[in-house]
N, CA, C and O atoms as a printed pandas DataFrame, in Angstrom:
     atom_number atom_name residue_name chain_id  residue_number  x_coord  y_coord  z_coord
0              1         N          MET        A               1    8.802  -14.370    1.875
1              2        CA          MET        A               1    7.874  -13.491    1.201
2              3         C          MET        A               1    6.873  -14.347    0.452
3              4         O          MET        A               1    7.168  -15.473    0.051
4              5         N          ARG        A               2    5.691  -13.798    0.272
5              6        CA          ARG        A               2    4.637  -14.565   -0.360
6              7         C          ARG        A               2    3.761  -13.649   -1.205
7              8         O          ARG        A               2    3.544  -12.489   -0.852
8              9         N          LEU        A               3    3.262  -14.167   -2.317
9             10        CA          LEU        A               3    2.346  -13.457   -3.194
10            11         C          LEU        A               3    0.941  -13.978   -2.931
11            12         O          LEU        A               3    0.716  -15.189   -2.938
12            13         N          HIS        A               4   -0.013  -13.066   -2.697
13            14        CA          HIS        A               4   -1.394  -13.436   -2.393
14            15         C          HIS        A               4   -2.335  -12.836   -3.432
15            16         O          HIS        A               4   -2.174  -11.683   -3.831
16            17         N          LYS        A               5   -3.320  -13.624   -3.868
17            18        CA          LYS        A               5   -4.387  -13.135   -4.724
18            19         C          LYS        A               5   -5.585  -12.858   -3.825
19            20         O          LYS        A               5   -6.080  -13.758   -3.147
20            21         N          VAL        A               6   -6.053  -11.598   -3.821
21            22        CA          VAL        A               6   -7.099  -11.161   -2.908
22            23         C          VAL        A               6   -8.266  -10.592   -3.716
23            24         O          VAL        A               6   -8.063   -9.874   -4.695
24            25         N          VAL        A               7   -9.491  -10.922   -3.292
25            26        CA          VAL        A               7  -10.670  -10.345   -3.952
26            27         C          VAL        A               7  -10.705   -8.857   -3.641
27            28         O          VAL        A               7  -10.692   -8.460   -2.476
28            29         N          ASN        A               8  -10.749   -8.042   -4.675
29            30        CA          ASN        A               8  -10.809   -6.595   -4.520
30            31         C          ASN        A               8  -12.260   -6.143   -4.401
31            32         O          ASN        A               8  -12.610   -5.364   -3.514
32            33         N          ARG        A               9  -13.103   -6.645   -5.309
33            34        CA          ARG        A               9  -14.530   -6.310   -5.282
34            35         C          ARG        A               9  -15.277   -7.257   -6.205
35            36         O          ARG        A               9  -14.678   -7.910   -7.060
36            37         N          VAL        A              10  -16.578   -7.325   -6.026
37            38        CA          VAL        A              10  -17.451   -8.064   -6.930
38            39         C          VAL        A              10  -18.462   -7.058   -7.447
39            40         O          VAL        A              10  -19.169   -6.421   -6.666
40            41         N          TYR        A              11  -18.530   -6.915   -8.765
41            42        CA          TYR        A              11  -19.417   -5.936   -9.377
42            43         C          TYR        A              11  -20.160   -6.594  -10.524
43            44         O          TYR        A              11  -19.550   -7.120  -11.455
44            45         N          GLU        A              12  -21.491   -6.559  -10.449
45            46        CA          GLU        A              12  -22.365   -7.121  -11.479
46            47         C          GLU        A              12  -21.940   -8.539  -11.869
47            48         O          GLU        A              12  -21.857   -8.873  -13.051
48            49         N          GLY        A              13  -21.675   -9.356  -10.862
49            50        CA          GLY        A              13  -21.340  -10.756  -11.099
50            51         C          GLY        A              13  -19.909  -11.032  -11.513
51            52         O          GLY        A              13  -19.542  -12.190  -11.708
52            53         N          THR        A              14  -19.091  -10.002  -11.653
53            54        CA          THR        A              14  -17.690  -10.180  -12.015
54            55         C          THR        A              14  -16.811   -9.926  -10.793
55            56         O          THR        A              14  -16.959   -8.910  -10.114
56            57         N          THR        A              15  -15.910  -10.840  -10.521
57            58        CA          THR        A              15  -14.994  -10.703   -9.398
58            59         C          THR        A              15  -13.683  -10.098   -9.881
59            60         O          THR        A              15  -13.080  -10.581  -10.840
60            61         N          TYR        A              16  -13.248   -9.036   -9.207
61            62        CA          TYR        A              16  -11.995   -8.365   -9.533
62            63         C          TYR        A              16  -10.994   -8.663   -8.426
63            64         O          TYR        A              16  -11.336   -8.629   -7.244
64            65         N          TYR        A              17   -9.758   -8.955   -8.813
65            66        CA          TYR        A              17   -8.715   -9.333   -7.866
66            67         C          TYR        A              17   -7.597   -8.299   -7.859
67            68         O          TYR        A              17   -7.456   -7.495   -8.780
68            69         N          ARG        A              18   -6.816   -8.348   -6.800
69            70        CA          ARG        A              18   -5.572   -7.588   -6.722
70            71         C          ARG        A              18   -4.537   -8.522   -6.120
71            72         O          ARG        A              18   -4.882   -9.544   -5.526
72            73         N          TRP        A              19   -3.286   -8.173   -6.272
73            74        CA          TRP        A              19   -2.197   -9.008   -5.767
74            75         C          TRP        A              19   -1.493   -8.282   -4.649
75            76         O          TRP        A              19   -1.264   -7.075   -4.732
76            77         N          VAL        A              20   -1.144   -9.012   -3.593
77            78        CA          VAL        A              20   -0.493   -8.436   -2.422
78            79         C          VAL        A              20    0.777   -9.232   -2.143
79            80         O          VAL        A              20    0.755  -10.462   -2.147
80            81         N          VAL        A              21    1.875   -8.535   -1.904
81            82        CA          VAL        A              21    3.133   -9.177   -1.532
82            83         C          VAL        A              21    3.349   -8.934   -0.040
83            84         O          VAL        A              21    3.339   -7.790    0.414
84            85         N          SER        A              22    3.544  -10.000    0.711
85            86        CA          SER        A              22    3.819   -9.896    2.147
86            87         C          SER        A              22    5.329   -9.842    2.353
87            88         O          SER        A              22    6.062  -10.715    1.890
88            89         N          LEU        A              23    5.783   -8.800    3.056
89            90        CA          LEU        A              23    7.202   -8.644    3.348
90            91         C          LEU        A              23    7.434   -8.889    4.837
91            92         O          LEU        A              23    6.649   -8.430    5.667
92            93         N          PRO        A              24    8.491   -9.600    5.179
93            94        CA          PRO        A              24    8.802   -9.801    6.594
94            95         C          PRO        A              24    9.155   -8.467    7.258
95            96         O          PRO        A              24    9.827   -7.632    6.652
96            97         N          PRO        A              25    8.705   -8.266    8.497
97            98        CA          PRO        A              25    9.003   -7.005    9.209
98            99         C          PRO        A              25   10.486   -6.679    9.238
99           100         O          PRO        A              25   10.866   -5.510    9.163
100          101         N          LYS        A              26   11.331   -7.701    9.346
101          102        CA          LYS        A              26   12.782   -7.474    9.388
102          103         C          LYS        A              26   13.252   -6.753    8.126
103          104         O          LYS        A              26   14.061   -5.829    8.209
104          105         N          ARG        A              27   12.754   -7.166    6.960
105          106        CA          ARG        A              27   13.162   -6.538    5.693
106          107         C          ARG        A              27   12.667   -5.093    5.617
107          108         O          ARG        A              27   13.382   -4.214    5.136
108          109         N          VAL        A              28   11.443   -4.849    6.091
109          110        CA          VAL        A              28   10.891   -3.490    6.063
110          111         C          VAL        A              28   11.734   -2.580    6.959
111          112         O          VAL        A              28   12.041   -1.447    6.589
112          113         N          ARG        A              29   12.102   -3.081    8.127
113          114        CA          ARG        A              29   12.967   -2.286    9.030
114          115         C          ARG        A              29   14.328   -2.026    8.395
115          116         O          ARG        A              29   14.848   -0.913    8.479
116          117         N          GLU        A              30   14.911   -3.048    7.759
117          118        CA          GLU        A              30   16.214   -2.873    7.111
118          119         C          GLU        A              30   16.167   -1.784    6.046
119          120         O          GLU        A              30   17.132   -1.041    5.866
120          121         N          LEU        A              31   15.043   -1.693    5.343
121          122        CA          LEU        A              31   14.888   -0.695    4.285
122          123         C          LEU        A              31   14.526    0.683    4.828
123          124         O          LEU        A              31   14.658    1.684    4.125
124          125         N          GLY        A              32   14.071    0.735    6.077
125          126        CA          GLY        A              32   13.669    2.004    6.664
126          127         C          GLY        A              32   12.318    2.474    6.154
127          128         O          GLY        A              32   12.001    3.660    6.240
128          129         N          TRP        A              33   11.522    1.561    5.627
129          130        CA          TRP        A              33   10.195    1.911    5.120
130          131         C          TRP        A              33    9.214    2.039    6.263
131          132         O          TRP        A              33    9.420    1.467    7.334
132          133         N          THR        A              34    8.121    2.807    6.036
133          134        CA          THR        A              34    7.105    3.011    7.058
134          135         C          THR        A              34    5.734    2.613    6.517
135          136         O          THR        A              34    5.525    2.543    5.306
136          137         N          ASN        A              35    4.818    2.358    7.427
137          138        CA          ASN        A              35    3.456    1.988    7.068
138          139         C          ASN        A              35    2.795    3.091    6.240
139          140         O          ASN        A              35    2.845    4.262    6.616
140          141         N          GLY        A              36    2.188    2.729    5.135
141          142        CA          GLY        A              36    1.508    3.698    4.286
142          143         C          GLY        A              36    2.402    4.437    3.307
143          144         O          GLY        A              36    1.917    5.274    2.546
144          145         N          GLN        A              37    3.672    4.154    3.309
145          146        CA          GLN        A              37    4.618    4.835    2.422
146          147         C          GLN        A              37    4.334    4.468    0.967
147          148         O          GLN        A              37    4.086    3.303    0.654
148          149         N          GLU        A              38    4.369    5.445    0.093
149          150        CA          GLU        A              38    4.170    5.207   -1.335
150          151         C          GLU        A              38    5.422    4.570   -1.923
151          152         O          GLU        A              38    6.541    5.001   -1.645
152          153         N          LEU        A              39    5.220    3.533   -2.741
153          154        CA          LEU        A              39    6.328    2.836   -3.390
154          155         C          LEU        A              39    6.134    2.855   -4.901
155          156         O          LEU        A              39    5.006    2.944   -5.387
156          157         N          GLU        A              40    7.219    2.773   -5.629
157          158        CA          GLU        A              40    7.186    2.643   -7.084
158          159         C          GLU        A              40    7.672    1.251   -7.449
159          160         O          GLU        A              40    8.561    0.701   -6.799
160          161         N          ALA        A              41    7.082    0.689   -8.492
161          162        CA          ALA        A              41    7.487   -0.633   -8.969
162          163         C          ALA        A              41    8.113   -0.488  -10.355
163          164         O          ALA        A              41    7.593    0.226  -11.212
164          165         N          VAL        A              42    9.231   -1.171  -10.560
165          166        CA          VAL        A              42    9.924   -1.165  -11.851
166          167         C          VAL        A              42   10.086   -2.618  -12.285
167          168         O          VAL        A              42   10.607   -3.441  -11.533
168          169         N          VAL        A              43    9.639   -2.930  -13.503
169          170        CA          VAL        A              43    9.760   -4.284  -14.033
170          171         C          VAL        A              43   10.890   -4.314  -15.048
171          172         O          VAL        A              43   10.918   -3.520  -15.988
172          173         N          ARG        A              44   11.822   -5.242  -14.847
173          174        CA          ARG        A              44   12.933   -5.462  -15.787
174          175         C          ARG        A              44   12.964   -6.950  -16.086
175          176         O          ARG        A              44   13.413   -7.745  -15.260
176          177         N          GLY        A              45   12.488   -7.327  -17.264
177          178        CA          GLY        A              45   12.406   -8.748  -17.599
178          179         C          GLY        A              45   11.409   -9.417  -16.678
179          180         O          GLY        A              45   10.236   -9.045  -16.650
180          181         N          GLU        A              46   11.871  -10.412  -15.916
181          182        CA          GLU        A              46   11.010  -11.106  -14.964
182          183         C          GLU        A              46   11.284  -10.684  -13.522
183          184         O          GLU        A              46   10.946  -11.404  -12.583
184          185         N          THR        A              47   11.901   -9.508  -13.354
185          186        CA          THR        A              47   12.249   -9.013  -12.022
186          187         C          THR        A              47   11.421   -7.777  -11.695
187          188         O          THR        A              47   11.260   -6.886  -12.529
188          189         N          LEU        A              48   10.902   -7.733  -10.481
189          190        CA          LEU        A              48   10.154   -6.585   -9.984
190          191         C          LEU        A              48   10.973   -5.928   -8.886
191          192         O          LEU        A              48   11.361   -6.582   -7.919
192          193         N          SER        A              49   11.235   -4.632   -9.035
193          194        CA          SER        A              49   11.971   -3.879   -8.010
194          195         C          SER        A              49   11.036   -2.854   -7.400
195          196         O          SER        A              49   10.311   -2.164   -8.117
196          197         N          LEU        A              50   11.048   -2.750   -6.083
197          198        CA          LEU        A              50   10.265   -1.743   -5.367
198          199         C          LEU        A              50   11.210   -0.722   -4.768
199          200         O          LEU        A              50   12.274   -1.069   -4.256
200          201         N          GLN        A              51   10.814    0.543   -4.835
201          202        CA          GLN        A              51   11.611    1.609   -4.239
202          203         C          GLN        A              51   10.674    2.702   -3.759
203          204         O          GLN        A              51    9.574    2.850   -4.291
204          205         N          PRO        A              52   11.092    3.470   -2.760
205          206        CA          PRO        A              52   10.245    4.572   -2.283
206          207         C          PRO        A              52    9.964    5.560   -3.411
207          208         O          PRO        A              52   10.845    5.886   -4.208
208          209         N          SER        A              53    8.731    6.024   -3.460
209          210        CA          SER        A              53    8.336    6.996   -4.468
210          211         C          SER        A              53    8.922    8.358   -4.122
211          212         O          SER        A              53    8.918    8.771   -2.963
212          213         N          LEU        A              54    9.419    9.041   -5.124
213          214        CA          LEU        A              54    9.977   10.376   -4.911
214          215         C          LEU        A              54    8.950   11.465   -5.144
215          216         O          LEU        A              54    9.194   12.634   -4.848
216          217         N          ARG        A              55    7.791   11.076   -5.681
217          218        CA          ARG        A              55    6.740   12.056   -5.943
218          219         C          ARG        A              55    5.420   11.538   -5.386
219          220         O          ARG        A              55    5.239   10.328   -5.251
220          221         N          PRO        A              56    4.501   12.437   -5.064
221          222        CA          PRO        A              56    3.210   11.996   -4.535
222          223         C          PRO        A              56    2.411   11.254   -5.606
223          224         O          PRO        A              56    2.567   11.515   -6.799
224          225         N          ALA        A              57    1.569   10.343   -5.181
225          226        CA          ALA        A              57    0.730    9.587   -6.120
226          227         C          ALA        A              57   -0.235   10.537   -6.805
227          228         O          ALA        A              57   -0.743   11.458   -6.166
228          229         N          PRO        A              58   -0.506   10.332   -8.113
229          230        CA          PRO        A              58   -1.432   11.216   -8.820
230          231         C          PRO        A              58   -2.829   11.138   -8.205
231          232         O          PRO        A              58   -3.300   10.062   -7.837
232          233         N          GLY        A              59   -3.479   12.292   -8.101
233          234        CA          GLY        A              59   -4.827   12.344   -7.569
234          235         C          GLY        A              59   -4.896   12.321   -6.050
235          236         O          GLY        A              59   -5.984   12.412   -5.481
236          237         N          ARG        A              60   -3.773   12.204   -5.397
237          238        CA          ARG        A              60   -3.767   12.205   -3.933
238          239         C          ARG        A              60   -3.315   13.555   -3.443
239          240         O          ARG        A              60   -2.370   14.139   -3.974
240          241         N          ARG        A              61   -3.982   14.042   -2.445
241          242        CA          ARG        A              61   -3.566   15.310   -1.853
242          243         C          ARG        A              61   -2.846   15.042   -0.553
243          244         O          ARG        A              61   -3.059   14.016    0.093
244          245         N          GLU        A              62   -2.017   15.946   -0.188
245          246        CA          GLU        A              62   -1.273   15.807    1.061
246          247         C          GLU        A              62   -2.243   15.972    2.213
247          248         O          GLU        A              62   -3.067   16.887    2.196
248          249         N          ARG        A              63   -2.165   15.110    3.209
249          250        CA          ARG        A              63   -3.040   15.210    4.362
250          251         C          ARG        A              63   -2.199   15.452    5.620
251          252         O          ARG        A              63   -0.985   15.250    5.621
252          253         N          GLY        A              64   -2.861   15.880    6.670
253          254        CA          GLY        A              64   -2.159   16.253    7.888
254          255         C          GLY        A              64   -1.755   15.084    8.759
255          256         O          GLY        A              64   -1.236   15.299    9.854
256          257         N          TYR        A              65   -1.969   13.873    8.327
257          258        CA          TYR        A              65   -1.567   12.699    9.074
258          259         C          TYR        A              65   -0.830   11.791    8.113
259          260         O          TYR        A              65   -0.971   11.937    6.899
260          261         N          THR        A              66   -0.053   10.866    8.624
261          262        CA          THR        A              66    0.895   10.164    7.773
262          263         C          THR        A              66    0.391    8.859    7.180
263          264         O          THR        A              66    0.882    8.455    6.126
264          265         N          THR        A              67   -0.565    8.180    7.805
265          266        CA          THR        A              67   -0.986    6.890    7.267
266          267         C          THR        A              67   -2.497    6.782    7.258
267          268         O          THR        A              67   -3.190    7.505    7.975
268          269         N          LEU        A              68   -3.002    5.870    6.438
269          270        CA          LEU        A              68   -4.429    5.611    6.380
270          271         C          LEU        A              68   -4.928    5.135    7.738
271          272         O          LEU        A              68   -6.033    5.479    8.159
272          273         N          GLU        A              69   -4.107    4.342    8.417
273          274        CA          GLU        A              69   -4.480    3.848    9.749
274          275         C          GLU        A              69   -4.713    5.021   10.709
275          276         O          GLU        A              69   -5.674    5.009   11.478
276          277         N          GLU        A              70   -3.848    6.020   10.666
277          278        CA          GLU        A              70   -4.011    7.184   11.525
278          279         C          GLU        A              70   -5.255    7.971   11.149
279          280         O          GLU        A              70   -5.943    8.495   12.025
280          281         N          GLU        A              71   -5.554    8.061    9.846
281          282        CA          GLU        A              71   -6.743    8.773    9.391
282          283         C          GLU        A              71   -8.005    8.090    9.911
283          284         O          GLU        A              71   -8.914    8.753   10.410
284          285         N          VAL        A              72   -8.058    6.766    9.793
285          286        CA          VAL        A              72   -9.221    6.017   10.277
286          287         C          VAL        A              72   -9.369    6.190   11.785
287          288         O          VAL        A              72  -10.472    6.414   12.284
288          289         N          ARG        A              73   -8.264    6.087   12.503
289          290        CA          ARG        A              73   -8.296    6.249   13.960
290          291         C          ARG        A              73   -8.803    7.638   14.324
291          292         O          ARG        A              73   -9.618    7.780   15.236
292          293         N          ARG        A              74   -8.336    8.653   13.627
293          294        CA          ARG        A              74   -8.756   10.029   13.912
294          295         C          ARG        A              74  -10.244   10.203   13.659
295          296         O          ARG        A              74  -10.949   10.803   14.471
296          297         N          LYS        A              75  -10.726    9.680   12.534
297          298        CA          LYS        A              75  -12.152    9.806   12.211
298          299         C          LYS        A              75  -13.022    9.000   13.156
299          300         O          LYS        A              75  -14.101    9.447   13.544
300          301         N          THR        A              76  -12.560    7.811   13.531
301          302        CA          THR        A              76  -13.320    6.960   14.449
302          303         C          THR        A              76  -13.417    7.580   15.830
303          304         O          THR        A              76  -14.497    7.638   16.418
304          305         N          LEU        A              77  -12.284    8.045   16.349
305          306        CA          LEU        A              77  -12.277    8.651   17.678
306          307         C          LEU        A              77  -13.024    9.974   17.702
307          308         O          LEU        A              77  -13.544   10.369   18.745
308          309         N          GLY        A              78  -13.084   10.667   16.564
309          310        CA          GLY        A              78  -13.770   11.945   16.482
310          311         C          GLY        A              78  -15.283   11.811   16.574
311          312         O          GLY        A              78  -15.966   12.789   16.876
312          313         N          ARG        A              79  -15.823   10.618   16.321
313          314        CA          ARG        A              79  -17.270   10.411   16.349
314          315         C          ARG        A              79  -17.803   10.236   17.770
315          316         O          ARG        A              79  -18.997   10.417   18.007
316          317         N          ARG        A              80  -16.940    9.890   18.705
317          318        CA          ARG        A              80  -17.397    9.572   20.071
318          319         C          ARG        A              80  -17.776   10.794   20.844
319          320         O          ARG        A              80  -18.178   10.692   22.003
């Protein structure tokens, strides 16, 4: 696993970053997680625990497709 610092955006000369954790596919399969699944993070001391979210993310509405990738594919193919 690896922690990556990624540029999120540059606005008015200020660079904003976000952090991304890369998980091996084997671990994701072992957990039964799926692409686009909402996760919750819990910090205890210097430990970070991730678990599937039991509630929808605030401000997000339920959509008829399961992942952002599927949404983009649907919108892209719909333009042709």
